N, C-alpha and C positions, 0 to 999 in steps of 0.2 A: 485495614478501608490497605490498595495499595499503595508506595508513595518512588515519584519518582525521584530517584535525585541522578539526576542526567543532564542533559541537552537543553530535553527538552523542556526541565523545570527556567531552563535560562530563557531562552526565547518566551517560553510561557510570562517573565515578568518585563522584556524587550510589548511584548503584547500587549502588558498590560496598562504599558503609560498612550499608548493607542485612546484616548476620548470610553476610558471607561472601560469596553471591550474587557477583558481580561477579568476581572470582574463579575463581569454578569456573563460570560460562561462559564463559571466558577473553577480558573486554574488557584494554585498555589503558590506564593512564594518562593523561588532562585534558595535552595539552598546553597550555590558558588554556583561565579559563575564560571562558565566552561564552553568548548570549543563550537563551529559555525555545526550542527546536527545534522549528524547521516541522513542526504535525501530520503523518502521510500517511496520518490516513482523520480527515474531521471527519462532524461527522452533524445533525439536528434530530430534535427528542422531538416530536409533537402528534400532528392528523392525517392522514388520507388524504381530500383536500378537492378535489382529480378526478382522472375515472382518465384514461385517456386509450389510445391505439392502444403500446402497450408501454412507458407513459408512464404517472405519478401528480405527483402533484401537493401533494404536503407543508406544513402550513404549522403550526404551533408557533412552540418557542423550541431555540436550538442556532447554528449557526456561524451559517447565515443564518434567518430561520425562516419563510421559504418560500422555497422550494427547489423548482424539476417536476427528477425525472430520471427518467433511461432505463432501463427494461429488458434487461439486457444480460443473451445463454445466459446469460452465467455466478454474472447474481447472486444471492447465494441470497433465500431468502423462508422466513420459519423463522414458529413458533409463541413464543412469550414464555414459553409456562409449559413447554411438554417440550420444545421444537425443531426439531419435525418439519418436515418442507417444507410447503409452501401455496402447490400451486396460483395463477400472477397472475392469472386465472380466479376464483380467491377470492376476490379481495380487497374491495371494497367502503367505498365515501365511507362519509366516515366511522370506519373503522374506527381506533381508535388504531395508533399504531408510532410505534416511534424509527429514521430512517435512519440511516446507514451511506455515507456515500460519497467519491468522489473534492474534492483542496483543485481537484483543476480543475475550475474551472469560471466561467463565460462571462461576461461582462457586458449579456445581455438584464436586462432586468426581467420579473419573475421570472427569478433567472439559472438556470440552468440545468449541471446536471451527471452523469456516471455514475454507478449509482446499486452499490451494492457489494454490501451488505448492510438490509434490511430483517424488523425484527425488529419481526411483528406481533397486539396483543392486551390484553389487560391479566389476567394469571392472577387470580385464584379466590384467593390466599394467597401472599403473597409477593414480593417484589418480579419482573421482565419482567430476561430474557436478554438479555444487551451484549454483542457485539461482540469481535476479537479476536484482529489480527492477533500472530505471538511473531516476536519479534526474536530472545531468550533467553531457553534451557532453563536450567536445574538441573535436577540428577539427584541426589533425594533418601537419606539411610541407611536412611532407615524406608521410602524405594518413591516418598513423593509427587515431587511435581516443580511448582516454581515458573514462571512460564515470566512475562516480559515483558515489553507490550506493543511492539507499533510505534511508536504514542505516546511514551513512555519511561511515562509518567507514571501506568499501572499495573501492580500488581507482584505477582498470582494464586496463591496457594499448591491445586494441586490436588491429592487427597490418593485413592490407589490402590479402598476404601470405597465414594466417587462419580464414580471411573470410571478400567472392572478395568484399562489397556491405558497406566498415565499415559507409560508412554517410547516409547509410540506419538506423544508433542509433539512436531516435533522444529522448529525457527527454521523461520520459513517458513508454520508452519498457522496456521489459521485456524480455530477457536471461538468457541463460541457459554461463556454463562460467568454462575453465578446464586451470589451474596454475596449477607447479610443489613450484615456490616459493613464499611467501610473503615476506614482511618489518613488522621487531614492528614500524614502525613509524604508526604516527593518521593519516590522512585514510595511513595504509596497502593498502599499493600500490603490483603490479602482472600483471606479464607479459603472459597474454592468447595466454594459445596450440592450444585453442578450440575455439567459442565459435557457442553456437546456436538465430535464436534470434527468438526471439516467437510467435504464430499468439496475436494479440491485442485484449481484450477484455476490457469491460464495466465495472466497478461494481454496475453503478446507468441508468438504458437507461430514456431518459424523452423526450414525444410524447406531443408538446407545441400542436396540432392542435386537436389531441385527448384529453389529461388533460388527461395523465396515464401516469407512476410510475412502467419501471421496474427491478425488480431481483433478482437476481439472474434469470432467466427467468421468470419467475411468476409478471403474473402484481397484482400493490397492489390492493387491495380493498378500495379506498376507500373513506368518510365520505365526507357526503352534503358541509361540511364548505372546507370540505378538498382540498384548491384552488392551483392551478398552473398560477404565475401572472408577468407578461413580465412588467420592465419598461423599462427608459432610458440607465438607464445602463447594470441589468442581468434579471434572471429570478429570480424568491422568486416559493418556494416551502415549504410543509408542514413540520413544524423538526418533528411531534410526531412519527406521523405515517412509512414517511425513519426511522430515529435512533431507535425505537423498528422494526419494517424489520428488521435489522442488529444486533440485539445482546443488544441495549443497552434496559439502565433501567429507564425512561423521569421522571422526580422530578416534578415541577413546584412550583418556589418559591414568592404566592402573593405578602409580605410583599416586597419584595428585587427586585420584578420583575424579577428572572433569573432562567431557567429554568440549568438541571443538566443534562449530559448524563452517566451514567455509568453504572460500569462492574464490571467483579470482581477483577480488578485490583481497583479499587474506583477511582473515578469523575474526565471520560479521556477526560471533556469537558464543556465549561461553555461560558450560551449566555447571557446577559444583552437584556431585551429592550427600543430598541430605542438608543444606544449605539453600535456601527461596533469595537472595543476591544470583541477580542475572547477571553475565555481562553483555551489553552489549557494543563492540568499539571498544573505549574507551569515557564509553560511559555502564551505566551501575541501576537497575531496577532490581526493584525487590515486590516482589507477589506473597501472597497468604498463604501456599503451596507452596514446598523444597520436591527435587526433582528424586524421583527414587527409584532404587533398582527391585525386579520380581521376573524372577527365575533367568536372570540374566538378558536382560532386557530393562534399558532402562525407560524411563516414566516421566510426566512435565504435566503439568496444571495443563486444561485447555489455554489462561493466560500468556500460560510461555508462549500461541503466536498470536492470542492479538495482540498482548503490549510490550516484547521485546520482539516479536520479530512484524508488527505489524503487518498481519495477515487478517481478514476477515476470515472469523468460524461461524459456521450454520448447525449446530445442535436440536436434535429432534426423533421422536421418536417412530413415524411413520417413512411412510415406502420414498425411498430418493429416487 
């Protein structure tokens, strides 16, 4: 079993103090208290300042006050009032928007990233919907569910009267939620007044039979040594070609036998050949399988992408 020796564990301790949520969600106690966890999703709230070819520039306030966002096949674009889909072609300069995007950001001016969700417009009454990805779920006796977002700062209760099938919400689900009041606790808590379950998207799709990897609906051009390897416990994937396609700069240190994944925020992850301890900023994540080098290519277990980089990976033998 994987043991997360990181700030995620520290956060689960705080969550466990909130009416037994963590116990129901199956969390474990933290070994030590670590600093604030690294967000999985960051955001900017403002207006669309410019629209280009499958990209927009947003100006406002947030993680970055100005950001260029690339619209991918899986980017959610929804109405802030009811969560209905909005075609990219319907977006207009000046539209109010809350943009949610990957923390993998370029060093350019303005910085650039991949859009996860755009919540567009201003409701006639009440607050706009907010995007959240589910890190943990508690099914409650009254039929409601409490969901913790992957940034670990929000704990939202969703009742069956405002969402007909709360049991459909799972770890990894993506939602648009509305609420009027949120507590100042850690994590902050709220009762949803409305919730929309978004369709499932995978960050990485792997076809083991065909030996292909797809990111953002585009098949990666794999080199001769970019192999997919199946062992008894997991599937090993080529690190560099995937990481670079996700926007990381990959740095190899031959003396230390380490690989660093860097972006505009610094070194996001460190991989050491032969060690199943993986670095994520100042945190450590232990996996069952260590990275290895095969014909000069670093292979990492698929869990590196899901548990260290917090991505979703779909693996199957059917046609992609």
